[in-house]
Each structure stands twice: as structure tokens, then as C-alpha cells.
N, CA, C and O atoms as a GROMACS GRO file, in nm:
protein
  552
    1MET      N    1 -11.142  -4.055  12.456
    1MET     CA    2 -11.341  -4.023  12.483
    1MET      C    3 -11.298  -3.966  12.586
    1MET      O    4 -11.207  -4.033  12.634
    2PRO      N    5 -11.327  -3.843  12.661
    2PRO     CA    6 -11.354  -3.795  12.783
    2PRO      C    7 -11.493  -3.838  12.838
    2PRO      O    8 -11.573  -3.863  12.748
    3LEU      N    9 -11.542  -3.853  12.972
    3LEU     CA   10 -11.632  -3.915  13.061
    3LEU      C   11 -11.720  -3.831  13.016
    3LEU      O   12 -11.668  -3.738  12.955
    4PRO      N   13 -11.842  -3.828  13.022
    4PRO     CA   14 -11.950  -3.737  13.028
    4PRO      C   15 -11.958  -3.709  13.176
    4PRO      O   16 -11.910  -3.789  13.256
    5PRO      N   17 -12.019  -3.594  13.216
    5PRO     CA   18 -11.998  -3.535  13.333
    5PRO      C   19 -12.147  -3.592  13.377
    5PRO      O   20 -12.246  -3.611  13.307
    6LEU      N   21 -12.125  -3.615  13.544
    6LEU     CA   22 -12.238  -3.690  13.640
    6LEU      C   23 -12.346  -3.539  13.602
    6LEU      O   24 -12.335  -3.416  13.599
    7GLU      N   25 -12.458  -3.656  13.576
    7GLU     CA   26 -12.606  -3.502  13.581
    7GLU      C   27 -12.614  -3.518  13.741
    7GLU      O   28 -12.590  -3.600  13.830
    8SER      N   29 -12.665  -3.383  13.720
    8SER     CA   30 -12.660  -3.338  13.908
    8SER      C   31 -12.770  -3.333  13.985
    8SER      O   32 -12.794  -3.285  14.096
    9ASP      N   33 -12.856  -3.418  13.871
    9ASP     CA   34 -12.942  -3.496  13.993
    9ASP      C   35 -12.928  -3.621  14.032
    9ASP      O   36 -13.021  -3.686  14.080
   10LEU      N   37 -12.811  -3.666  14.016
   10LEU     CA   38 -12.768  -3.774  14.019
   10LEU      C   39 -12.732  -3.804  14.154
   10LEU      O   40 -12.628  -3.742  14.176
   11PRO      N   41 -12.769  -3.872  14.261
   11PRO     CA   42 -12.668  -3.866  14.413
   11PRO      C   43 -12.527  -3.867  14.441
   11PRO      O   44 -12.470  -3.973  14.467
   12CYS      N   45 -12.488  -3.798  14.439
   12CYS     CA   46 -12.337  -3.730  14.472
   12CYS      C   47 -12.226  -3.910  14.491
   12CYS      O   48 -12.255  -3.985  14.585
   13ARG      N   49 -12.127  -3.942  14.406
   13ARG     CA   50 -12.033  -4.070  14.469
   13ARG      C   51 -11.958  -4.059  14.461
   13ARG      O   52 -11.898  -4.005  14.368
   14ALA      N   53 -11.900  -4.126  14.605
   14ALA     CA   54 -11.776  -4.073  14.666
   14ALA      C   55 -11.693  -4.281  14.639
   14ALA      O   56 -11.754  -4.387  14.659
   15LEU      N   57 -11.550  -4.263  14.592
   15LEU     CA   58 -11.506  -4.428  14.637
   15LEU      C   59 -11.369  -4.386  14.758
   15LEU      O   60 -11.328  -4.270  14.774
   16VAL      N   61 -11.345  -4.440  14.792
   16VAL     CA   62 -11.340  -4.463  14.941
   16VAL      C   63 -11.234  -4.556  14.927
   16VAL      O   64 -11.268  -4.661  14.874
   17VAL      N   65 -11.028  -4.540  14.984
   17VAL     CA   66 -10.941  -4.611  15.012
   17VAL      C   67 -10.871  -4.586  15.078
   17VAL      O   68 -10.772  -4.517  15.053
   18VAL      N   69 -10.901  -4.639  15.193
   18VAL     CA   70 -10.848  -4.593  15.391
   18VAL      C   71 -10.793  -4.742  15.430
   18VAL      O   72 -10.865  -4.842  15.419
   19GLY      N   73 -10.671  -4.746  15.472
   19GLY     CA   74 -10.578  -4.825  15.535
   19GLY      C   75 -10.653  -4.877  15.677
   19GLY      O   76 -10.592  -4.950  15.754
   20SER      N   77 -10.796  -4.832  15.704
   20SER     CA   78 -10.801  -4.842  15.903
   20SER      C   79 -10.983  -4.827  15.882
   20SER      O   80 -11.064  -4.761  15.817
   21PRO      N   81 -10.978  -4.955  16.002
   21PRO     CA   82 -11.154  -4.934  15.944
   21PRO      C   83 -11.161  -4.796  16.077
   21PRO      O   84 -11.270  -4.760  16.122
   22GLN      N   85 -11.067  -4.750  16.111
   22GLN     CA   86 -11.125  -4.626  16.184
   22GLN      C   87 -11.131  -4.491  16.090
   22GLN      O   88 -11.199  -4.390  16.108
   23ARG      N   89 -11.058  -4.515  16.005
   23ARG     CA   90 -11.035  -4.415  15.867
   23ARG      C   91 -11.200  -4.466  15.833
   23ARG      O   92 -11.291  -4.408  15.893
   24LEU      N   93 -11.218  -4.526  15.779
   24LEU     CA   94 -11.365  -4.524  15.673
   24LEU      C   95 -11.393  -4.506  15.738
   24LEU      O   96 -11.397  -4.383  15.737
   25ALA      N   97 -11.450  -4.558  15.877
   25ALA     CA   98 -11.589  -4.490  15.928
   25ALA      C   99 -11.583  -4.324  15.949
   25ALA      O  100 -11.673  -4.253  15.902
   26GLU      N  101 -11.472  -4.270  16.021
   26GLU     CA  102 -11.483  -4.137  16.000
   26GLU      C  103 -11.463  -4.060  15.877
   26GLU      O  104 -11.486  -3.939  15.883
   27VAL      N  105 -11.412  -4.130  15.731
   27VAL     CA  106 -11.494  -4.078  15.637
   27VAL      C  107 -11.645  -4.091  15.590
   27VAL      O  108 -11.713  -3.997  15.550
   28ARG      N  109 -11.680  -4.201  15.600
   28ARG     CA  110 -11.770  -4.260  15.576
   28ARG      C  111 -11.923  -4.130  15.654
   28ARG      O  112 -12.022  -4.096  15.589
   29GLU      N  113 -11.894  -4.090  15.792
   29GLU     CA  114 -11.919  -4.017  15.877
   29GLU      C  115 -12.014  -3.885  15.825
   29GLU      O  116 -12.128  -3.837  15.830
   30VAL      N  117 -11.828  -3.856  15.752
   30VAL     CA  118 -11.826  -3.729  15.713
   30VAL      C  119 -11.902  -3.684  15.606
   30VAL      O  120 -11.931  -3.567  15.580
   31LEU      N  121 -11.939  -3.807  15.532
   31LEU     CA  122 -11.941  -3.762  15.402
   31LEU      C  123 -12.102  -3.792  15.456
   31LEU      O  124 -12.159  -3.687  15.487
   32GLY      N  125 -12.179  -3.905  15.470
   32GLY     CA  126 -12.289  -3.915  15.509
   32GLY      C  127 -12.401  -3.842  15.562
   32GLY      O  128 -12.521  -3.868  15.551
   33ARG      N  129 -12.312  -3.695  15.657
   33ARG     CA  130 -12.335  -3.571  15.708
   33ARG      C  131 -12.361  -3.494  15.543
   33ARG      O  132 -12.473  -3.451  15.513
   34LEU      N  133 -12.255  -3.487  15.458
   34LEU     CA  134 -12.290  -3.399  15.415
   34LEU      C  135 -12.326  -3.386  15.230
   34LEU      O  136 -12.338  -3.306  15.137
   35MET      N  137 -12.335  -3.569  15.277
   35MET     CA  138 -12.473  -3.583  15.120
   35MET      C  139 -12.542  -3.720  15.188
   35MET      O  140 -12.500  -3.835  15.176
   36PRO      N  141 -12.619  -3.690  15.237
   36PRO     CA  142 -12.729  -3.794  15.286
   36PRO      C  143 -12.798  -3.892  15.186
   36PRO      O  144 -12.843  -4.002  15.216
   37ASP      N  145 -12.798  -3.848  15.093
   37ASP     CA  146 -12.920  -3.934  14.930
   37ASP      C  147 -12.725  -4.018  14.857
   37ASP      O  148 -12.732  -4.109  14.775
   38GLY      N  149 -12.580  -3.965  14.906
   38GLY     CA  150 -12.493  -3.997  14.809
   38GLY      C  151 -12.468  -4.156  14.841
   38GLY      O  152 -12.500  -4.223  14.939
   39ARG      N  153 -12.411  -4.184  14.743
   39ARG     CA  154 -12.346  -4.324  14.774
   39ARG      C  155 -12.245  -4.340  14.798
   39ARG      O  156 -12.189  -4.343  14.689
   40VAL      N  157 -12.157  -4.358  14.888
   40VAL     CA  158 -12.000  -4.398  14.872
   40VAL      C  159 -11.959  -4.509  14.864
   40VAL      O  160 -12.045  -4.576  14.922
   41GLU      N  161 -11.892  -4.568  14.834
   41GLU     CA  162 -11.829  -4.698  14.789
   41GLU      C  163 -11.656  -4.735  14.808
   41GLU      O  164 -11.564  -4.659  14.780
   42THR      N  165 -11.649  -4.841  14.850
   42THR     CA  166 -11.504  -4.816  14.917
   42THR      C  167 -11.424  -4.921  14.798
   42THR      O  168 -11.474  -4.980  14.702
   43ALA      N  169 -11.281  -4.916  14.846
   43ALA     CA  170 -11.224  -5.008  14.735
   43ALA      C  171 -11.100  -5.054  14.850
   43ALA      O  172 -11.066  -4.988  14.948
   44ASP      N  173 -11.052  -5.168  14.813
   44ASP     CA  174 -10.913  -5.156  14.906
   44ASP      C  175 -10.760  -5.125  14.877
   44ASP      O  176 -10.683  -5.094  14.968
   45THR      N  177 -10.721  -5.136  14.754
   45THR     CA  178 -10.627  -5.083  14.666
   45THR      C  179 -10.638  -4.998  14.572
   45THR      O  180 -10.708  -5.014  14.472
   46VAL      N  181 -10.592  -4.931  14.590
   46VAL     CA  182 -10.563  -4.780  14.476
   46VAL      C  183 -10.524  -4.893  14.323
   46VAL      O  184 -10.490  -4.855  14.211
   47VAL      N  185 -10.535  -4.980  14.353
   47VAL     CA  186 -10.517  -5.053  14.159
   47VAL      C  187 -10.703  -5.091  14.139
   47VAL      O  188 -10.760  -5.081  14.030
   48ASP      N  189 -10.760  -5.126  14.249
   48ASP     CA  190 -10.862  -5.153  14.294
   48ASP      C  191 -10.988  -5.024  14.218
   48ASP      O  192 -11.069  -5.034  14.125
   49ALA      N  193 -10.949  -4.904  14.315
   49ALA     CA  194 -11.003  -4.837  14.264
   49ALA      C  195 -10.997  -4.730  14.174
   49ALA      O  196 -11.039  -4.615  14.177
   50LEU      N  197 -10.930  -4.804  14.085
   50LEU     CA  198 -10.836  -4.692  13.963
   50LEU      C  199 -10.976  -4.819  13.848
   50LEU      O  200 -11.055  -4.791  13.758
   51LEU      N  201 -10.942  -4.945  13.915
   51LEU     CA  202 -11.021  -5.012  13.790
   51LEU      C  203 -11.194  -5.040  13.798
   51LEU      O  204 -11.272  -5.103  13.726
   52ARG      N  205 -11.211  -4.959  13.923
   52ARG     CA  206 -11.360  -4.912  13.915
   52ARG      C  207 -11.416  -4.823  13.884
   52ARG      O  208 -11.530  -4.806  13.841
   53LEU      N  209 -11.290  -4.727  13.918
   53LEU     CA  210 -11.298  -4.534  13.853
   53LEU      C  211 -11.308  -4.526  13.668
   53LEU      O  212 -11.362  -4.438  13.601
   54ASN      N  213 -11.218  -4.679  13.611
   54ASN     CA  214 -11.245  -4.707  13.502
   54ASN      C  215 -11.387  -4.776  13.424
   54ASN      O  216 -11.394  -4.792  13.302
   55ARG      N  217 -11.451  -4.796  13.480
   55ARG     CA  218 -11.555  -4.839  13.453
   55ARG      C  219 -11.709  -4.733  13.537
   55ARG      O  220 -11.821  -4.709  13.493
   56LYS      N  221 -11.675  -4.714  13.604
   56LYS     CA  222 -11.753  -4.624  13.673
   56LYS      C  223 -11.708  -4.444  13.746
   56LYS      O  224 -11.659  -4.437  13.858
   57PRO      N  225 -11.726  -4.357  13.690
   57PRO     CA  226 -11.719  -4.255  13.725
   57PRO      C  227 -11.745  -4.236  13.859
   57PRO      O  228 -11.838  -4.288  13.920
   58ALA      N  229 -11.611  -4.115  13.931
   58ALA     CA  230 -11.689  -4.106  14.089
   58ALA      C  231 -11.727  -3.951  14.054
   58ALA      O  232 -11.736  -3.899  13.943
   59GLU      N  233 -11.745  -3.897  14.173
   59GLU     CA  234 -11.713  -3.713  14.168
   59GLU      C  235 -11.607  -3.719  14.242
   59GLU      O  236 -11.521  -3.644  14.197
   60LEU      N  237 -11.557  -3.803  14.382
   60LEU     CA  238 -11.472  -3.837  14.466
   60LEU      C  239 -11.420  -3.948  14.483
   60LEU      O  240 -11.476  -4.057  14.479
   61LEU      N  241 -11.244  -3.910  14.514
   61LEU     CA  242 -11.189  -4.028  14.567
   61LEU      C  243 -11.133  -3.929  14.628
   61LEU      O  244 -11.088  -3.824  14.584
   62VAL      N  245 -11.141  -3.995  14.793
   62VAL     CA  246 -11.072  -4.022  14.914
   62VAL      C  247 -10.958  -4.113  14.903
   62VAL      O  248 -10.954  -4.234  14.882
   63LEU      N  249 -10.891  -4.049  14.917
   63LEU     CA  250 -10.700  -4.193  14.887
   63LEU      C  251 -10.631  -4.173  15.016
   63LEU      O  252 -10.606  -4.055  15.040
   64ASP      N  253 -10.599  -4.249  15.094
   64ASP     CA  254 -10.557  -4.262  15.180
   64ASP      C  255 -10.374  -4.307  15.144
   64ASP      O  256 -10.330  -4.410  15.092
   65LEU      N  257 -10.294  -4.178  15.199
   65LEU     CA  258 -10.170  -4.188  15.147
   65LEU      C  259 -10.097  -4.321  15.204
   65LEU      O  260 -10.003  -4.376  15.146
   66ALA      N  261 -10.140  -4.353  15.299
   66ALA     CA  262 -10.083  -4.492  15.404
   66ALA      C  263 -10.086  -4.655  15.299
   66ALA      O  264 -10.001  -4.743  15.290
   67VAL      N  265 -10.246  -4.638  15.222
   67VAL     CA  266 -10.266  -4.749  15.199
   67VAL      C  267 -10.163  -4.764  15.041
   67VAL      O  268 -10.162  -4.875  14.988
   68ASP      N  269 -10.087  -4.656  14.980
   68ASP     CA  270 -10.000  -4.661  14.831
   68ASP      C  271  -9.909  -4.530  14.847
   68ASP      O  272  -9.907  -4.424  14.784
   69ASP      N  273  -9.852  -4.567  14.933
   69ASP     CA  274  -9.763  -4.385  14.922
   69ASP      C  275  -9.718  -4.368  14.778
   69ASP      O  276  -9.732  -4.262  14.717
   70ALA      N  277  -9.638  -4.524  14.707
   70ALA     CA  278  -9.582  -4.448  14.640
   70ALA      C  279  -9.670  -4.457  14.450
   70ALA      O  280  -9.631  -4.418  14.340
   71LEU      N  281  -9.808  -4.535  14.501
   71LEU     CA  282  -9.844  -4.489  14.354
   71LEU      C  283  -9.922  -4.365  14.321
   71LEU      O  284  -9.951  -4.330  14.206
   72ALA      N  285  -9.959  -4.291  14.445
   72ALA     CA  286 -10.031  -4.217  14.472
   72ALA      C  287 -10.028  -4.102  14.393
   72ALA      O  288 -10.137  -4.045  14.389
   73PRO      N  289  -9.952  -4.058  14.338
   73PRO     CA  290  -9.891  -3.939  14.211
   73PRO      C  291  -9.959  -3.992  14.086
   73PRO      O  292 -10.035  -3.926  14.014
   74ALA      N  293  -9.917  -4.146  14.064
   74ALA     CA  294  -9.884  -4.188  13.950
   74ALA      C  295 -10.044  -4.167  13.904
   74ALA      O  296 -10.089  -4.102  13.810
   75VAL      N  297 -10.146  -4.284  14.054
   75VAL     CA  298 -10.342  -4.169  14.075
   75VAL      C  299 -10.373  -4.095  14.035
   75VAL      O  300 -10.449  -4.096  13.938
   76VAL      N  301 -10.319  -3.968  14.106
   76VAL     CA  302 -10.346  -3.841  14.022
   76VAL      C  303 -10.338  -3.786  13.919
   76VAL      O  304 -10.417  -3.700  13.880
   77ARG      N  305 -10.237  -3.827  13.856
   77ARG     CA  306 -10.238  -3.824  13.735
   77ARG      C  307 -10.304  -3.849  13.591
   77ARG      O  308 -10.346  -3.798  13.487
   78HIS      N  309 -10.275  -3.996  13.685
   78HIS     CA  310 -10.402  -4.132  13.558
   78HIS      C  311 -10.524  -4.038  13.553
   78HIS      O  312 -10.549  -3.964  13.458
   79LEU      N  313 -10.618  -4.051  13.696
   79LEU     CA  314 -10.678  -3.969  13.718
   79LEU      C  315 -10.765  -3.854  13.632
   79LEU      O  316 -10.885  -3.843  13.608
   80ALA      N  317 -10.633  -3.762  13.592
   80ALA     CA  318 -10.713  -3.613  13.566
   80ALA      C  319 -10.732  -3.643  13.396
   80ALA      O  320 -10.819  -3.577  13.341
   81ARG      N  321 -10.677  -3.712  13.337
   81ARG     CA  322 -10.640  -3.762  13.194
   81ARG      C  323 -10.782  -3.838  13.211
   81ARG      O  324 -10.875  -3.760  13.193
   82VAL      N  325 -10.825  -3.980  13.244
   82VAL     CA  326 -10.904  -4.069  13.233
   82VAL      C  327 -11.029  -3.994  13.252
   82VAL      O  328 -11.125  -3.989  13.176
   83ALA      N  329 -11.012  -3.935  13.366
   83ALA     CA  330 -11.154  -3.921  13.486
   83ALA      C  331 -11.168  -3.750  13.528
   83ALA      O  332 -11.179  -3.725  13.648
   84PRO      N  333 -11.168  -3.645  13.436
   84PRO     CA  334 -11.123  -3.538  13.474
   84PRO      C  335 -11.230  -3.510  13.651
   84PRO      O  336 -11.202  -3.460  13.759
   85ILE      N  337 -11.354  -3.574  13.594
   85ILE     CA  338 -11.525  -3.489  13.708
   85ILE      C  339 -11.417  -3.608  13.831
   85ILE      O  340 -11.506  -3.627  13.914
   86THR      N  341 -11.345  -3.656  13.865
   86THR     CA  342 -11.292  -3.687  13.918
   86THR      C  343 -11.219  -3.634  14.047
   86THR      O  344 -11.096  -3.634  14.048
   87GLU      N  345 -11.290  -3.589  14.155
   87GLU     CA  346 -11.147  -3.474  14.239
   87GLU      C  347 -11.126  -3.622  14.324
   87GLU      O  348 -11.196  -3.717  14.359
   88VAL      N  349 -10.994  -3.582  14.332
   88VAL     CA  350 -10.894  -3.664  14.439
   88VAL      C  351 -10.848  -3.574  14.566
   88VAL      O  352 -10.808  -3.458  14.567
   89LEU      N  353 -10.864  -3.643  14.647
   89LEU     CA  354 -10.789  -3.617  14.784
   89LEU      C  355 -10.734  -3.682  14.803
   89LEU      O  356 -10.773  -3.795  14.777
   90VAL      N  357 -10.591  -3.662  14.869
   90VAL     CA  358 -10.495  -3.757  14.927
   90VAL      C  359 -10.531  -3.653  15.072
   90VAL      O  360 -10.568  -3.536  15.070
   91PHE      N  361 -10.502  -3.754  15.212
   91PHE     CA  362 -10.476  -3.798  15.320
   91PHE      C  363 -10.371  -3.880  15.364
   91PHE      O  364 -10.341  -3.983  15.304
   92GLY      N  365 -10.301  -3.832  15.486
   92GLY     CA  366 -10.189  -3.868  15.496
   92GLY      C  367 -10.178  -3.810  15.643
   92GLY      O  368 -10.228  -3.707  15.688
   93ASP      N  369 -10.113  -3.891  15.697
   93ASP     CA  370 -10.102  -3.801  15.903
   93ASP      C  371 -10.058  -3.678  15.950
   93ASP      O  372 -10.071  -3.633  16.065
   94ARG      N  373  -9.981  -3.602  15.809
   94ARG     CA  374  -9.933  -3.462  15.862
   94ARG      C  375  -9.982  -3.420  15.693
   94ARG      O  376  -9.966  -3.493  15.594
   95ALA      N  377 -10.038  -3.294  15.696
   95ALA     CA  378 -10.062  -3.230  15.557
   95ALA      C  379  -9.922  -3.150  15.506
   95ALA      O  380  -9.866  -3.053  15.556
   96ARG      N  381  -9.906  -3.186  15.453
   96ARG     CA  382  -9.757  -3.192  15.327
   96ARG      C  383  -9.754  -3.154  15.163
   96ARG      O  384  -9.859  -3.122  15.106
   97THR      N  385  -9.670  -3.158  15.115
   97THR     CA  386  -9.692  -3.176  14.971
   97THR      C  387  -9.583  -3.239  14.908
   97THR      O  388  -9.467  -3.197  14.900
   98VAL      N  389  -9.652  -3.387  14.844
   98VAL     CA  390  -9.573  -3.485  14.800
   98VAL      C  391  -9.555  -3.458  14.703
   98VAL      O  392  -9.650  -3.398  14.654
   99PRO      N  393  -9.431  -3.477  14.605
   99PRO     CA  394  -9.399  -3.447  14.450
   99PRO      C  395  -9.452  -3.512  14.350
   99PRO      O  396  -9.419  -3.628  14.329
  100GLY      N  397  -9.535  -3.453  14.278
  100GLY     CA  398  -9.594  -3.494  14.108
  100GLY      C  399  -9.720  -3.524  14.196
  100GLY      O  400  -9.765  -3.633  14.159
  101HIS      N  401  -9.775  -3.484  14.271
  101HIS     CA  402  -9.879  -3.453  14.298
  101HIS      C  403  -9.959  -3.343  14.376
  101HIS      O  404  -9.888  -3.252  14.421
  102GLN      N  405 -10.130  -3.332  14.406
  102GLN     CA  406 -10.137  -3.168  14.470
  102GLN      C  407 -10.080  -3.245  14.631
  102GLN      O  408 -10.003  -3.336  14.659
  103ARG      N  409 -10.178  -3.136  14.719
  103ARG     CA  410 -10.107  -3.160  14.833
  103ARG      C  411 -10.178  -3.232  14.932
  103ARG      O  412 -10.300  -3.242  14.942
  104VAL      N  413 -10.062  -3.296  15.029
  104VAL     CA  414 -10.160  -3.445  15.093
  104VAL      C  415 -10.250  -3.343  15.214
  104VAL      O  416 -10.214  -3.225  15.218
  105GLN      N  417 -10.334  -3.375  15.284
  105GLN     CA  418 -10.445  -3.335  15.356
  105GLN      C  419 -10.390  -3.411  15.484
  105GLN      O  420 -10.342  -3.524  15.487
  106ALA      N  421 -10.404  -3.338  15.571
  106ALA     CA  422 -10.364  -3.444  15.713
  106ALA      C  423 -10.537  -3.449  15.774
  106ALA      O  424 -10.643  -3.386  15.774
  107TRP      N  425 -10.477  -3.561  15.817
  107TRP     CA  426 -10.636  -3.644  15.817
  107TRP      C  427 -10.729  -3.585  15.947
  107TRP      O  428 -10.835  -3.642  15.972
  108ASP      N  429 -10.672  -3.436  16.050
  108ASP     CA  430 -10.729  -3.434  16.143
  108ASP      C  431 -10.815  -3.294  16.092
  108ASP      O  432 -10.860  -3.233  16.189
  109GLU      N  433 -10.850  -3.228  15.950
  109GLU     CA  434 -10.843  -3.145  15.901
  109GLU      C  435 -10.968  -3.272  15.751
  109GLU      O  436 -10.988  -3.237  15.635
  110LEU      N  437 -10.995  -3.339  15.783
  110LEU     CA  438 -11.101  -3.435  15.705
  110LEU      C  439 -11.215  -3.340  15.681
  110LEU      O  440 -11.240  -3.282  15.575
  111ASP      N  441 -11.269  -3.334  15.776
  111ASP     CA  442 -11.429  -3.261  15.791
  111ASP      C  443 -11.390  -3.107  15.706
  111ASP      O  444 -11.478  -3.070  15.629
  112ARG      N  445 -11.297  -3.039  15.714
  112ARG     CA  446 -11.250  -2.896  15.680
  112ARG      C  447 -11.240  -2.923  15.516
  112ARG      O  448 -11.294  -2.833  15.452
  113VAL      N  449 -11.193  -3.009  15.450
  113VAL     CA  450 -11.202  -3.054  15.301
  113VAL      C  451 -11.312  -3.106  15.254
  113VAL      O  452 -11.360  -3.084  15.143
  114LEU      N  453 -11.361  -3.186  15.346
  114LEU     CA  454 -11.465  -3.228  15.272
  114LEU      C  455 -11.585  -3.191  15.266
  114LEU      O  456 -11.680  -3.246  15.209
  115THR      N  457 -11.578  -3.048  15.354
  115THR     CA  458 -11.718  -2.948  15.355
  115THR      C  459 -11.733  -2.881  15.245
  115THR      O  460 -11.828  -2.842  15.178
  116ARG      N  461 -11.528  -2.868  15.234
  116ARG     CA  462 -11.468  -2.766  15.143
  116ARG      C  463 -11.499  -2.771  15.015
  116ARG      O  464 -11.511  -2.671  14.945
  117TRP      N  465 -11.517  -2.916  14.967
  117TRP     CA  466 -11.534  -2.984  14.863
  117TRP      C  467 -11.674  -2.989  14.812
  117TRP      O  468 -11.695  -3.016  14.694
  118GLN      N  469 -11.787  -2.960  14.910
  118GLN     CA  470 -11.887  -3.058  14.944
  118GLN      C  471 -11.985  -2.880  14.855
  118GLN      O  472 -12.081  -2.852  14.783
  119THR      N  473 -11.898  -2.830  14.912
  119THR     CA  474 -11.944  -2.687  14.893
  119THR      C  475 -11.923  -2.602  14.726
  119THR      O  476 -11.999  -2.540  14.652
  120THR      N  477 -11.780  -2.639  14.723
  120THR     CA  478 -11.752  -2.601  14.570
  120THR      C  479 -11.880  -2.683  14.452
  120THR      O  480 -11.944  -2.625  14.364
  121VAL      N  481 -11.883  -2.816  14.486
  121VAL     CA  482 -11.953  -2.889  14.425
  121VAL      C  483 -12.163  -2.819  14.412
  121VAL      O  484 -12.259  -2.824  14.334
  122GLN      N  485 -12.140  -2.783  14.499
  122GLN     CA  486 -12.263  -2.693  14.546
  122GLN      C  487 -12.329  -2.616  14.396
  122GLN      O  488 -12.420  -2.641  14.316
  123ARG      N  489 -12.173  -2.461  14.422
  123ARG     CA  490 -12.236  -2.424  14.397
  123ARG      C  491 -12.123  -2.398  14.228
  123ARG      O  492 -12.097  -2.286  14.184
  124SER      N  493 -12.094  -2.477  14.190
  124SER     CA  494 -12.066  -2.520  14.039
  124SER      C  495 -12.213  -2.580  13.983
  124SER      O  496 -12.244  -2.564  13.865
  125ALA      N  497 -12.333  -2.677  14.113
  125ALA     CA  498 -12.413  -2.687  14.022
  125ALA      C  499 -12.559  -2.632  14.001
  125ALA      O  500 -12.656  -2.674  13.938
  126SER      N  501 -12.530  -2.492  14.101
  126SER     CA  502 -12.630  -2.367  14.092
  126SER      C  503 -12.536  -2.266  13.996
  126SER      O  504 -12.417  -2.246  13.975
  127GLY      N  505 -12.678  -2.211  13.946
  127GLY     CA  506 -12.655  -2.070  13.837
  127GLY      C  507 -12.573  -1.948  13.905
  127GLY      O  508 -12.545  -1.968  14.023
  128PRO      N  509 -12.528  -1.816  13.848
  128PRO     CA  510 -12.487  -1.776  13.855
  128PRO      C  511 -12.583  -1.705  14.039
  128PRO      O  512 -12.525  -1.657  14.137
  129HIS      N  513 -12.681  -1.720  14.028
  129HIS     CA  514 -12.767  -1.660  14.124
  129HIS      C  515 -12.878  -1.743  14.300
  129HIS      O  516 -12.970  -1.732  14.381
  130GLY      N  517 -12.729  -1.842  14.233
  130GLY     CA  518 -12.755  -2.002  14.350
  130GLY      C  519 -12.896  -2.056  14.287
  130GLY      O  520 -12.916  -2.159  14.351
  131ALA      N  521 -13.009  -2.039  14.192
  131ALA     CA  522 -13.093  -2.190  14.193
  131ALA      C  523 -13.004  -2.218  14.034
  131ALA      O  524 -12.937  -2.144  13.963
  132LYS      N  525 -13.057  -2.410  14.018
  132LYS     CA  526 -12.976  -2.443  13.938
  132LYS      C  527 -13.067  -2.409  13.800
  132LYS      O  528 -13.186  -2.379  13.790
  133GLU      N  529 -12.983  -2.422  13.719
  133GLU     CA  530 -13.026  -2.398  13.542
  133GLU      C  531 -13.055  -2.407  13.523
  133GLU      O  532 -13.121  -2.332  13.451
  134GLU      N  533 -13.082  -2.586  13.555
  134GLU     CA  534 -13.136  -2.666  13.455
  134GLU      C  535 -13.341  -2.599  13.506
  134GLU      O  536 -13.427  -2.534  13.448
  135GLY      N  537 -13.329  -2.661  13.629
  135GLY     CA  538 -13.466  -2.546  13.641
  135GLY      C  539 -13.499  -2.459  13.624
  135GLY      O  540 -13.621  -2.447  13.609
  136ARG      N  541 -13.434  -2.370  13.617
  136ARG     CA  542 -13.516  -2.199  13.566
  136ARG      C  543 -13.544  -2.200  13.440
  136ARG      O  544 -13.471  -2.233  13.347
  137PRO      N  545 -13.695  -2.147  13.439
  137PRO     CA  546 -13.740  -2.099  13.343
  137PRO      C  547 -13.665  -2.055  13.249
  137PRO      O  548 -13.577  -1.975  13.281
  138SER      N  549 -13.686  -2.111  13.056
  138SER     CA  550 -13.678  -2.011  12.945
  138SER      C  551 -13.710  -1.862  12.905
  138SER      O  552 -13.683  -1.822  12.792
   0.00000   0.00000   0.00000
């Protein structure tokens, strides 16, 4: 059974799996700026992230390839099936394509990539004229 979409009135929620405190601080800073009212949670391992996402979907999973390079492609495929509302962004030391899943973004592109993601989320929550469809009179 597909998961219901997140309601647009709820704060945006992200789950972050990174391998270092410095990376976590960087991700939290950018997400905090882009979605100040959104919740950002962390997971220590990719398996922990999957367990959490199976219980409670998120709009975004930020995955550090250094945490578990071998499991990353399986995570992306699994989430595409069970949590299609979760956007998975994989980051590594350098931009590249890993067979079996989408492009790995370089950490130095974190701000640009997350800003582009947030812009896309805002656009999809808005109607064709920029106003939220839920708030438009009938």
C-alpha cells in the first residue's frame, strides 16, 4: 500500500545519515536556513534510517556515501518502492555516478543541491500561478 503524501501545511522533514560531526553541522546549517520550521532528524546508520522511514516517511534523506557505500544503491531502490515521497540525495567526496542509483553529489555542492531541492518542493506545493492550491477559493 503506498504511503500517503505529506500534507503541505506540515513542516518539511529531513532525515540525515552522515559520517562526521562536521558534515552533520554543515547539513543542519543549510537545512535550517532553507526550512527554519522544518524538523531535521539524524540516524547513525543506513539501516537505522530505513527503519525510521518505514515507520514515519520523510520528504528528504541526505545520505553520506562514506557511511555505507555498498548499501547506498539498495537504499535508493528500496525507498523508491516503499516511500516514493522521500527524495534521496547522496553525497560523497566527489561528484560521480555509482552504478545502481542516482548521481552522487560532491559535498562542496551541498548548499546548491539542497537549495534546488527546496525550490522544487515549494514549486510542487504551489499551483500554476504560484498560489497554494489548497488556499485558493472555489
